[in-house]
C-alpha positions in Angstrom: 196.4 19.1 75.7 194.2 19.1 78.9 191.6 21.2 77.2 191.6 18.7 74.3 191.0 15.9 76.7 188.3 17.9 78.3 186.5 18.4 75.2 187.1 15.0 73.2 186.7 12.6 76.3 185.3 14.1 79.6 182.6 16.0 77.8 181.7 13.4 75.3 181.5 10.6 77.9 178.7 12.8 79.9 176.7 13.2 76.3 177.1 9.6 75.1 176.5 8.3 78.8 173.0 9.8 79.0 172.2 7.2 75.9 172.2 4.6 78.7 168.9 5.9 79.9 166.9 5.4 76.6 168.0 1.7 76.2 165.2 -0.7 76.1 165.7 -2.8 79.0 163.8 -3.6 82.1 164.5 -1.1 85.1 167.4 0.5 82.9 165.9 3.8 83.7 165.5 3.4 87.5 169.1 1.9 87.6 170.6 4.7 85.6 168.7 7.4 87.7 169.6 5.9 90.8 173.4 5.3 90.1 174.5 8.9 90.1 172.7 9.4 93.3 174.5 6.5 94.8 177.7 7.9 93.4 176.7 11.3 95.6 176.0 9.2 98.5 179.4 7.5 98.2 181.3 10.4 97.8 179.6 12.6 100.3 179.7 9.7 102.8 183.3 9.0 102.7 184.0 12.8 103.3 181.9 12.5 106.4 183.8 9.4 107.3 180.9 6.8 106.9 181.6 3.1 106.2 180.5 1.6 103.1 177.9 -0.3 105.1 176.6 2.8 106.5 176.5 4.6 102.9 174.9 1.7 101.3 172.1 1.3 104.2 171.6 5.3 104.2 171.1 5.2 100.5 168.3 2.7 100.7 166.6 3.9 103.7 166.5 7.6 102.2 165.6 6.9 98.7 164.0 3.1 98.8 162.8 2.7 102.2 160.1 -0.1 101.2 162.6 -2.2 99.0 162.6 -5.6 100.3 166.2 -6.9 100.9 165.8 -9.1 97.7 164.8 -5.6 95.7 167.8 -4.1 97.3 170.2 -6.7 96.3 169.1 -7.0 92.9 169.4 -3.2 92.2 173.1 -3.4 93.7 173.6 -6.2 90.9 171.9 -4.1 88.2 174.3 -1.0 88.9 177.4 -3.2 88.8 176.4 -4.2 85.4 175.5 -0.8 84.2 178.8 0.6 85.7 180.6 -2.0 83.7 179.2 -0.7 80.5 180.0 2.8 81.5 183.6 1.6 81.3 183.5 0.2 78.2 181.8 3.4 76.9 184.7 5.6 78.7 187.3 3.1 77.2 186.0 3.5 73.6 185.6 7.3 73.9 189.3 7.6 75.1 190.6 5.3 72.2 188.4 7.2 69.7 190.3 10.4 70.8 194.0 8.8 71.1 195.5 10.9 68.3 194.0 14.0 69.6 195.2 13.8 73.3 198.6 11.9 72.2 201.4 13.8 70.2 202.0 11.2 67.4 204.8 12.7 66.0 206.5 14.4 69.2 209.1 13.1 71.7 209.5 9.4 71.2 208.0 9.1 67.8 210.0 7.7 64.5 209.5 11.0 62.9 211.1 13.0 66.0 214.0 10.5 66.4 214.9 10.8 62.7 214.7 14.7 62.7 216.9 14.9 65.9 219.3 12.5 64.5 219.4 14.2 61.0 220.0 17.5 63.0 222.9 16.2 65.0 224.5 14.5 61.8 224.0 11.1 63.3 221.6 9.4 60.5 224.3 6.8 59.4 225.0 5.9 63.1 221.2 5.5 63.6 221.1 3.2 60.5 223.6 1.1 61.7 222.1 0.7 65.3 219.0 -0.2 63.7 220.7 -2.9 62.0 221.5 -5.0 65.2 218.8 -3.5 67.3 215.3 -5.4 68.4 212.3 -4.7 70.4 210.5 -7.8 71.3 207.2 -7.2 72.9 206.0 -10.6 74.4 202.3 -11.1 74.8 201.5 -13.1 78.0 198.4 -15.3 78.9 198.4 -13.6 82.3 194.5 -13.2 83.2 193.9 -9.6 83.7 191.7 -8.9 80.8 188.2 -9.3 81.8 186.5 -8.9 78.5 185.2 -11.9 76.5 186.2 -11.8 72.8 182.7 -11.0 71.8 182.8 -7.6 74.0 186.1 -6.5 72.6 184.6 -6.9 68.9 181.7 -4.7 70.2 184.6 -2.2 71.9 186.2 -1.9 68.4 182.9 -1.2 66.6 181.9 1.2 69.0 185.2 3.1 68.9 184.7 3.4 65.3 181.2 4.7 65.5 182.4 7.3 67.9 185.0 8.6 65.8 182.4 9.2 63.2 179.7 10.7 65.9 177.4 8.2 64.5 174.9 8.6 67.3 172.5 5.7 65.8 175.1 3.1 65.6 176.6 4.0 69.1 173.1 3.5 70.6 172.9 0.1 68.5 176.1 -1.0 69.9 175.1 0.1 73.7 172.1 -1.7 73.1 174.3 -5.0 72.2 176.4 -4.1 75.1 173.6 -4.5 77.5 172.5 -7.7 76.2 175.9 -9.2 75.7 177.4 -11.2 78.9 180.7 -9.6 80.4 181.4 -13.1 82.3 182.6 -16.4 80.8 180.5 -19.1 82.1 183.5 -21.6 82.0 187.2 -20.9 82.5 189.0 -20.7 79.0 191.4 -23.3 78.1 195.1 -22.3 77.5 194.4 -22.9 73.7 191.4 -20.7 74.1 193.7 -18.0 75.6 196.2 -18.1 72.8 193.1 -17.8 70.2 192.2 -14.6 72.1 195.6 -13.1 71.8 196.0 -13.9 68.2 193.2 -11.7 67.5 195.4 -8.9 68.2 198.3 -10.4 65.9 196.1 -10.6 63.1 193.9 -7.2 63.5 196.6 -5.1 65.1 200.5 -6.1 65.1 200.6 -7.5 61.4 199.4 -4.0 60.0 201.2 -1.8 62.9 204.6 -3.5 62.8 204.8 -3.5 59.1 203.6 0.1 59.2 206.3 1.5 61.2 209.0 -0.6 59.5 208.0 0.9 56.1 207.9 4.4 57.3 211.0 4.0 59.3 213.1 2.4 56.2 211.5 4.7 53.7 212.4 8.0 55.7 216.0 6.6 56.2 215.9 5.9 52.2 216.9 2.1 52.9 215.2 -0.4 50.4 212.9 -2.5 51.9 213.6 -5.7 50.1 217.1 -5.4 51.2 216.8 -4.6 54.7 218.9 -6.9 56.7 217.2 -6.9 60.1 213.5 -7.8 59.7 213.4 -8.8 63.5 213.7 -5.0 64.5 210.3 -5.2 65.8 209.1 -8.5 67.2 205.9 -9.9 69.1 206.7 -12.7 71.5 203.8 -15.3 72.8 203.7 -16.9 76.0 200.5 -18.7 75.6 201.0 -22.4 74.8 204.5 -22.6 76.0 204.4 -21.0 79.5 204.0 -24.1 81.8 205.2 -22.1 84.9 202.6 -19.6 84.1 199.8 -22.3 83.6 200.4 -25.9 84.6 197.5 -26.9 82.5 199.6 -26.3 79.2 200.7 -29.6 77.6 202.9 -30.5 74.6 199.5 -31.0 72.5 198.7 -27.2 73.3 202.3 -26.2 72.2 201.9 -27.7 68.8 198.2 -26.6 68.6 199.1 -23.1 69.3 202.2 -23.1 66.9 200.2 -24.6 64.2 197.3 -21.9 64.9 200.0 -19.1 64.5 201.2 -20.6 61.1 197.8 -21.0 59.8 196.9 -17.4 61.0 199.9 -15.6 59.1 199.2 -17.6 56.0 195.4 -16.0 56.1 197.1 -12.5 56.5 199.4 -13.1 53.6 196.7 -14.7 51.4 194.6 -11.8 52.0 197.3 -9.3 51.1 198.4 -11.4 48.0 194.7 -11.0 46.5 194.9 -7.4 46.9 198.4 -7.4 45.2 197.0 -9.4 42.2 194.5 -6.7 41.5 197.2 -4.2 41.0 200.0 -6.7 39.3 197.9 -7.8 36.3 200.7 -7.4 33.8 202.3 -9.8 31.4 205.1 -12.0 32.9 204.1 -10.8 36.3 200.5 -11.7 36.7 201.2 -15.4 36.3 203.9 -15.4 39.0 201.6 -13.7 41.5 198.8 -16.1 40.8 201.2 -18.9 41.3 202.1 -17.4 44.5 198.4 -16.8 45.7 197.6 -20.4 44.7 200.5 -21.7 46.6 199.3 -19.8 49.6 195.8 -21.1 49.2 196.9 -24.8 48.9 199.1 -24.7 51.9 196.5 -22.9 53.9 193.3 -24.5 53.0 194.0 -27.8 51.2 196.6 -29.2 53.2 199.0 -29.7 50.3 202.2 -27.8 51.6 203.3 -25.7 48.2 205.2 -23.6 50.8 206.9 -25.2 53.8 209.2 -22.3 54.7 209.3 -18.4 54.4 212.3 -18.9 52.1 210.5 -20.6 49.5 207.7 -18.2 49.4 210.4 -15.4 49.4 212.1 -16.9 46.4 208.7 -16.7 44.4 208.3 -13.1 45.4 211.8 -12.1 44.3 211.2 -13.7 40.8 208.0 -11.5 40.5 210.0 -8.5 41.5 212.7 -9.0 39.2 209.8 -9.4 36.4 208.1 -6.3 37.3 211.2 -4.2 37.1 212.3 -5.7 33.9 209.1 -5.7 32.2 207.2 -2.9 33.4 209.7 -0.3 35.1 208.9 -1.3 38.7 205.2 -0.1 38.6 203.3 -0.8 41.9 206.8 -2.1 43.3 206.2 -0.5 46.5 203.1 -2.6 47.3 205.3 -5.8 46.5 208.3 -4.7 48.5 206.0 -4.0 51.5 204.6 -7.5 51.3 208.2 -9.0 51.0 209.2 -7.1 54.2 206.1 -8.5 56.0 207.0 -12.2 55.1 210.5 -11.4 56.2 209.4 -10.0 59.5 206.6 -12.7 60.3 208.1 -15.7 58.4 205.8 -18.7 59.1 205.8 -18.3 62.8 204.2 -15.0 63.1 205.3 -14.6 67.0 207.9 -16.0 68.9 206.9 -18.7 71.4 208.7 -19.2 74.6 208.7 -22.4 76.7 208.9 -21.5 80.5 209.2 -23.9 83.7 210.0 -23.5 87.2 213.4 -24.7 88.3 211.9 -26.8 91.0 210.3 -29.0 88.3 213.5 -29.9 86.5 215.2 -30.8 90.1 212.5 -33.2 90.6 212.8 -34.5 87.0 216.3 -35.3 87.5 215.8 -36.6 90.7 213.5 -39.2 89.2 215.7 -39.8 86.2 218.6 -40.8 88.4 216.4 -43.2 90.6 215.5 -44.9 87.3 218.9 -45.1 86.2 219.9 -46.7 89.7 222.0 -43.8 90.9 221.6 -41.4 93.9 221.7 -37.8 93.4 224.8 -36.1 94.7 224.7 -33.7 97.3 227.1 -30.8 96.3 225.9 -28.7 93.5 229.2 -29.3 91.6 229.0 -33.1 91.9 225.4 -32.9 90.7 226.5 -30.9 87.6 229.1 -33.5 87.0 226.7 -36.1 87.3 224.0 -34.7 84.8 226.7 -34.5 82.2 227.8 -38.0 82.8 224.4 -39.0 81.4 224.3 -40.0 77.8 220.7 -41.2 77.3 217.5 -40.4 79.5 215.4 -43.3 80.5 212.4 -43.9 78.2 209.4 -41.3 78.9 207.2 -44.3 79.5 209.4 -45.3 82.4 208.7 -42.3 84.5 206.3 -43.0 87.2 205.4 -39.1 87.7 202.8 -38.3 84.6 204.0 -34.7 85.0 207.6 -35.6 84.4 206.3 -37.4 81.3 204.6 -34.5 80.0 207.7 -32.2 80.7 209.7 -34.5 78.9 207.2 -34.7 75.7 207.0 -30.9 75.8 210.8 -30.7 75.3 210.6 -33.1 72.4 207.9 -31.2 70.5 210.2 -28.2 70.4 211.8 -30.0 67.5 208.6 -30.7 65.9 207.2 -27.2 65.9 210.7 -25.9 64.6 210.4 -28.2 61.8 207.0 -27.2 61.0 207.2 -23.5 61.3 210.8 -22.6 61.4 213.3 -22.3 64.3 212.1 -18.6 65.0 208.7 -20.1 66.4 210.3 -21.6 69.3 213.8 -21.0 70.2 213.9 -20.3 74.1 213.4 -22.1 77.3 213.1 -19.8 80.2 213.6 -21.0 83.9 211.7 -19.5 86.3 213.2 -19.3 90.0 216.6 -19.5 88.7 218.8 -19.8 91.9 222.1 -21.4 90.8 224.3 -22.7 87.7 222.7 -26.1 88.0 219.3 -24.7 87.3 220.7 -23.5 83.8 222.9 -26.6 83.0 220.4 -29.2 83.9 217.9 -27.7 81.3 220.6 -27.3 78.8 221.4 -31.2 79.1 217.6 -32.0 79.1 217.2 -30.4 76.0 220.4 -31.5 74.4 219.6 -35.2 75.1 216.1 -34.9 73.6 216.4 -32.6 70.7 220.1 -33.7 69.4 221.9 -36.5 68.4 224.8 -35.4 70.8 227.0 -34.0 67.7 224.8 -31.3 66.5 224.4 -28.1 68.3 221.1 -27.3 70.4 218.9 -24.8 68.5 217.5 -23.3 71.6 218.5 -20.7 73.8 218.5 -21.2 77.5 217.1 -18.4 79.6 217.5 -18.0 83.3 214.9 -15.9 85.1 216.1 -13.9 88.4 213.3 -12.7 90.4 213.8 -12.2 94.2 216.2 -9.8 95.7 218.5 -12.7 96.7 218.6 -14.2 93.3 219.1 -11.0 91.4 222.3 -10.3 93.7 223.4 -13.9 93.0 222.8 -13.6 89.3 226.4 -12.2 88.2 228.4 -14.8 89.9 226.1 -17.5 88.2 226.5 -16.3 84.7 230.1 -15.7 85.2 230.5 -19.6 86.4 228.3 -20.6 83.2 230.6 -18.2 80.9 233.6 -20.4 82.1 231.8 -23.7 81.9 233.4 -25.3 78.6 230.5 -27.1 77.4 227.9 -24.1 77.9 230.3 -21.6 76.4 230.6 -23.8 73.5 226.5 -23.8 73.2 226.8 -20.1 73.6 229.4 -19.9 70.8 226.8 -21.8 68.4 224.1 -19.1 69.3 226.3 -16.2 68.0 228.0 -15.7 71.6 224.5 -14.0 72.8 223.1 -14.9 76.2 219.4 -13.9 76.9 218.7 -13.1 80.8 215.1 -12.5 82.3 214.6 -10.5 85.1 211.3 -10.5 87.1 209.5 -7.6 88.6 206.7 -9.2 89.9 207.9 -11.4 92.5 210.9 -8.8 93.1 208.4 -6.5 94.2 206.4 -9.1 96.1 209.8 -10.1 97.8 211.4 -6.7 98.4 209.0 -3.8 97.9 208.8 -1.2 94.9 211.9 0.7 95.4 214.4 -1.9 96.5 212.9 -4.3 93.6 213.8 -1.8 90.7 216.9 -0.6 92.3 218.0 -4.3 92.6 217.2 -5.0 88.9 218.9 -1.9 87.5 222.0 -3.1 89.7 221.7 -6.8 88.2 221.6 -5.4 84.8 224.8 -3.5 85.3 226.7 -6.2 87.0 225.3 -9.0 84.5 226.3 -6.4 81.6 230.2 -6.3 83.2 230.1 -9.9 83.7 229.3 -10.7 80.0 231.2 -8.1 78.4 234.3 -9.9 80.4 233.7 -13.1 78.6 232.7 -11.5 75.3 229.1 -12.2 75.5 226.6 -10.0 74.4 223.8 -10.0 76.9 220.1 -9.4 76.2 217.8 -8.4 79.2 214.2 -9.6 79.0 212.0 -7.7 81.5 209.2 -9.4 83.2 207.0 -6.4 83.6 203.3 -5.9 83.9 200.8 -3.1 83.4 200.7 -1.6 86.6 203.9 -0.1 88.4 203.6 -2.5 91.2 204.7 -4.9 88.6 207.2 -3.0 86.8 204.8 -1.0 84.5 204.3 2.7 83.9 206.0 4.7 81.6 208.2 2.3 79.6 209.8 4.9 77.6 211.4 6.8 80.3 212.2 3.4 82.1 214.4 2.2 79.0 215.5 5.6 78.0 217.2 5.8 81.6 219.4 2.5 81.6 222.7 4.4 81.0 225.9 3.2 79.3 226.6 0.6 82.0 223.5 -1.6 80.7 223.9 -3.4 77.4 221.4 -2.0 75.0 221.3 -4.8 72.4 217.5 -5.2 72.6 214.5 -4.2 74.6 212.6 -7.3 75.5 209.2 -6.9 77.7 206.2 -8.7 78.5 202.8 -7.1 78.5 199.5 -8.6 79.7 195.7 -8.2 80.1 194.6 -4.6 79.9 197.9 -3.4 79.1 197.6 -5.2 75.7 194.2 -3.8 74.8 194.8 -0.3 76.3 198.1 0.2 75.0 198.5 -2.0 71.9 194.8 -2.9 71.4 194.2 -0.4 68.2 196.6 0.2 65.5 197.2 3.9 66.4 197.9 3.2 70.3 200.0 0.2 69.1 202.0 2.1 66.6 202.6 5.1 69.1 203.8 2.8 72.0 206.1 0.4 69.8 207.7 3.7 68.6 208.0 4.9 71.9 209.9 1.7 73.0 212.2 1.9 69.7 213.0 5.5 70.2 214.1 4.8 73.7 216.4 2.1 72.7 217.8 4.5 69.9 218.3 7.5 72.1 220.1 5.4 74.8 222.6 4.7 72.1 222.9 7.7 70.3 222.8 10.3 73.2 224.4 9.3 76.4 223.7 12.1 78.8 224.3 12.6 82.5 220.6 12.5 83.2 220.8 8.8 82.0 224.0 7.8 83.9 224.2 7.8 87.6 227.2 9.1 89.4 228.8 7.3 92.4 227.0 9.9 95.0 223.6 9.3 93.2 224.1 5.5 93.5 224.9 5.8 97.1 222.0 7.8 97.8 219.5 5.3 95.9 221.1 2.2 97.4 220.5 4.1 101.1 217.0 5.1 100.1 216.4 1.2 98.6 217.8 -0.1 102.2 215.4 1.8 104.1 212.6 1.1 102.0 213.4 -2.5 102.1 213.3 -2.7 106.0 210.0 -0.8 106.3 208.6 -3.2 103.9 210.1 -6.3 105.4 208.5 -5.1 108.6 205.4 -4.7 107.3 205.4 -8.1 105.2 206.4 -10.0 108.6 203.6 -8.4 110.4 201.7 -11.7 111.6 198.4 -10.0 110.1 199.8 -9.8 106.4 198.8 -13.0 105.0 195.6 -13.4 107.0 194.7 -9.9 105.7 195.2 -11.0 102.0 193.2 -14.4 102.7 190.4 -13.1 104.7 189.8 -9.7 103.9 190.9 -8.6 100.4 189.2 -10.4 97.3 192.1 -12.5 96.8 190.5 -15.9 96.8 187.9 -14.8 94.5 190.5 -14.4 91.5 190.3 -18.0 91.0 186.4 -17.8 90.7 186.6 -15.1 87.9 186.9 -17.5 84.9 189.1 -14.9 83.2 192.0 -17.6 82.9 193.0 -21.1 83.0 195.6 -20.8 85.7 195.5 -21.8 89.4 195.4 -19.1 91.9 198.8 -20.1 93.4 201.8 -22.4 92.8 201.6 -24.5 95.5 199.1 -27.5 96.1 198.9 -27.4 99.9 195.6 -26.1 101.5 196.9 -23.2 103.5 198.0 -19.9 101.9 201.8 -19.5 101.8 203.3 -16.0 100.8 206.1 -17.7 98.5 203.1 -19.5 96.7 201.2 -16.6 95.7 201.3 -15.5 92.1 202.1 -11.8 91.5 198.8 -10.9 89.8 196.4 -11.9 92.5 198.9 -10.5 94.7 198.9 -7.2 93.3 195.4 -7.4 92.0 194.2 -7.8 95.5 195.7 -4.8 96.9 194.3 -2.7 93.9 190.8 -4.1 94.4 191.0 -2.7 97.9 192.4 0.5 96.5 195.4 0.3 98.8 198.2 -0.6 95.9 200.9 -1.3 98.5 203.1 -2.9 96.1 203.4 0.1 94.1 204.7 2.7 96.8 205.2 1.0 100.4 208.4 2.0 101.9 209.0 4.9 99.6 207.5 7.5 101.8 209.5 6.1 104.8 212.8 6.2 102.7 212.5 9.7 101.9 211.4 10.9 105.5 214.6 9.1 106.9 216.7 11.2 104.7 215.0 14.3 105.4 215.4 13.7 109.3 219.2 13.3 108.4 219.1 16.9 106.7 219.4 15.4 103.3 216.2 16.2 101.7 218.0 18.5 99.1 220.0 15.5 98.0 216.9 13.7 97.2 215.2 16.7 95.3 218.6 17.1 93.3 218.5 13.4 92.5 214.8 13.6 91.3 215.8 16.5 89.2 218.9 15.2 87.5 218.3 11.4 87.2 215.8 10.3 84.8 215.8 6.6 86.4 214.9 7.8 89.7 212.4 10.5 88.2 210.6 7.5 86.4 210.8 5.6 89.5 209.1 8.2 91.6 206.6 9.0 88.9 205.3 5.4 88.4 205.0 5.2 92.2 203.0 8.4 92.0 200.4 6.8 89.6 200.0 3.9 92.2 199.2 6.5 94.8 196.8 8.3 92.6 194.6 5.0 92.1 194.6 4.6 95.8 191.3 5.4 97.8 191.8 4.8 101.6 188.7 6.1 102.8 186.9 3.0 101.3 188.4 1.0 103.6 188.8 3.3 106.8 186.3 1.2 108.5 188.9 -1.4 109.1 190.8 0.9 111.5 187.9 -0.2 114.2 188.3 -3.8 113.4 190.0 -5.6 116.6 192.0 -8.1 114.6 193.1 -5.7 111.4 192.9 -2.3 112.9 196.6 -1.7 113.5 197.3 -3.2 110.3 195.3 -0.9 108.3 197.0 2.0 110.4 200.2 0.9 109.1 199.2 0.9 105.6 197.4 4.2 105.9 200.4 6.1 107.7 202.9 5.0 105.0 200.4 5.9 102.1 200.0 9.4 103.7 203.5 9.9 104.2 204.5 8.9 100.6 202.0 11.2 99.0 203.6 14.1 101.3 207.2 12.9 100.5 206.7 12.7 96.9 205.1 15.9 96.6 208.0 17.6 98.3 210.5 15.9 96.4 209.0 16.5 93.0 208.2 20.2 93.7 204.6 19.5 92.5 201.4 20.7 94.0 199.8 17.5 93.7 200.3 14.1 92.3 200.9 13.8 88.7 200.7 17.7 88.3 203.4 17.2 85.4 200.9 14.7 83.6 197.5 16.2 83.7 195.8 14.1 80.9 196.7 10.8 82.7 195.6 12.1 86.2 192.4 13.5 84.7 191.8 9.9 83.1 192.6 8.1 86.3 190.1 11.1 88.2 187.3 10.0 85.8 187.6 6.2 85.8 187.9 6.2 89.9 184.7 8.2 90.0 182.9 6.0 87.5 183.8 2.9 89.6 183.1 4.7 93.0 179.8 2.8 93.5 181.4 -0.6 92.8 184.0 -0.1 95.2 181.7 1.0 97.9 179.5 -2.0 96.9 182.6 -4.4 97.2 183.5 -2.9 100.5 179.9 -3.1 101.8 180.1 -7.0 101.2 183.6 -7.4 102.8 182.7 -5.3 105.9 179.3 -7.0 106.2 180.9 -10.6 106.4 183.7 -9.3 108.4 181.3 -8.3 111.0 178.8 -11.0 111.0 181.8 -13.4 110.8 179.7 -15.5 108.4 180.1 -16.3 104.7 176.9 -15.1 102.6 176.6 -16.4 98.9 174.9 -13.0 97.8 177.6 -10.9 99.3 180.4 -13.2 97.9 178.7 -12.7 94.3 178.7 -8.9 94.8 182.3 -8.9 95.8 183.1 -11.2 92.8 180.8 -9.1 90.2 182.4 -5.8 91.4 185.8 -7.1 90.6 185.4 -7.0 86.8 184.6 -3.3 86.5 187.2 -2.3 89.1 189.9 -3.7 87.4 188.6 -2.9 84.0 188.5 0.6 84.8 191.9 0.9 85.9 193.2 -0.8 82.8 196.6 -1.9 84.5 195.6 -2.5 87.8 196.8 -6.4 88.1 
């Protein structure tokens, strides 16, 4: 596969990259000629131990000695723009070769899964599991995708041209890229973010999900029109409902996004019906098909709601199906059945929205409500819970003085409105961030009950706690036991099918406890929550808040989900994805199908095949716990360093994330002036370390933990654990990916800095130790030796952006040494960020 990658990607990039030099832009030849020279200066300079400032200075002094400072700055900006477009070209070449560098029918594919099940006489067991299983991939509006929509369209066309080896079109698209801005002039609104992601629903997921389902069911000889679990593959959707992620989201945004989702799924249906009508031209059938097409058209374009629910549409489709079989022996029945399956899958909602808010916001809302009701807020949690349930009616929304509280209440009210318009599926969950007690769940339940029901009917909404910090993860099982034993909430769960969804957050867990501890704490929490739920006869569903990079819980998702073992409930797989992870893993149909199949296969394998590699024994658990404890202590010491927050604030590009205009969210949660660690959002936190090429959240503490075991004479135990546990192997493999993307020579100048020198040394020592120990434990000669294609991809991408890394660090170093802020240098930092993060594809 590595030879194929070299031929199809690496060599093609070299060839197509040369086209840039012929583009008809001012100074492009000069920029393209000097850029590889700067790359060489960077590579050789860092090998000699030079600082970024020395490298940039030597480059200009040797090659452009007569250039003014202004000319030099202009050339640096031109190089940044050039590299940004090289990254786009490389992405497109890699995407065009996707089928050749990935085994689409190999391990993790639907085909391989069915073949294995058939060989092991497990086909019926597989079918039964598929009837109640689900994979829910939730798209979030977290702003890590730096490409505007028009650039994404060019990338799509460029990839198609590369597949055809159409040099003329490739050249034209590169010209278009050269003239198209890569930066938004203004921040997008929350609604605009939703529109950007709906593009993927319409152009990728609509076809990909139905394709997988159709192939799967046909292979298993299951009639498409009778399949009883159309929610086997789902798309969740956070834009428009995630108020914790984005405080600028309003109830109007929620309604707008829900309406857009409904219109866009109907657009997809209308296009499909026009194709179906061209085939089903027979008597007794054609008139029914025309009626359906006109009904969708009127609902979509004329404001006349012929169809108000998917049930009505399905009723007409089944009538056409009966007529087709009765009068024409089912000619073209397959295309009608495929469309019926699509309607069952996507309904009138297209994707599943979630509402999310921070628990502290609900606390403050109830506090004001009691103030308006003339009552004091009780002191103990038990009394507060009792007090909440004694409220029979909330004060009028207009009576609340806090406008944010008014908006929260309107947001809850609008849940009923969008459910009525699009069906309950469109918005049926309320997620509570920062859940730390049973009260946090119950106060949200009671708020929604009072606003959405008449008190006698059941609440058409799942209440989902989100446990994030190490402490909250440890407390989660007892919190849920309390809730399961609380009569009112237990009655609510009964009305929801005795199912409880629990979200577990990697981002804040990693930020709080470090990489190893966060991942281990989450697995332990899942096991304990599974045990607690089973005690009460509740089916627990885990929703993982995972990002793209390992530092936020990303990495190889198939291995992660395949490694959960029998002690973790396997009812569904639910996971968040965002930014470059959407575009790189799910941005094209072929990659979307491949990665969706990997997730589905992981869930099925966990059910059908429970081998020892997936189930940790007591000795293994004790060893991982010891490793996690050592890593946690190491990370805790590092995090408590007085230079930790100042380094993030004054050295890294943290503050520039708020200036990128890639998303509408603020940089941090708190409104105060000073930067507090607990208020830091995970994306700028992880993204800042990635920009510095230090990737602390993805490995810190791992090396120390293994080294401690080695000093105790127990390295062989760790090696055996790596060999025999898929969970531990996946964990360390993802950490290797983080380390592979580090480049500490770029910031080595900081070791001479009086204020941050010792702090940099701590990072660098742990970095070196982690590489050394991971190589020893894995038995590899170098990091990611067992995954040469990914390793090669990372190496090429890092080489492409090395000039940007150097330019960015040159600007940071210059301002640190002068002690002054400089607008040009700040712009260099900001502009460099885009290419660096896009090249990594899952860096933030």
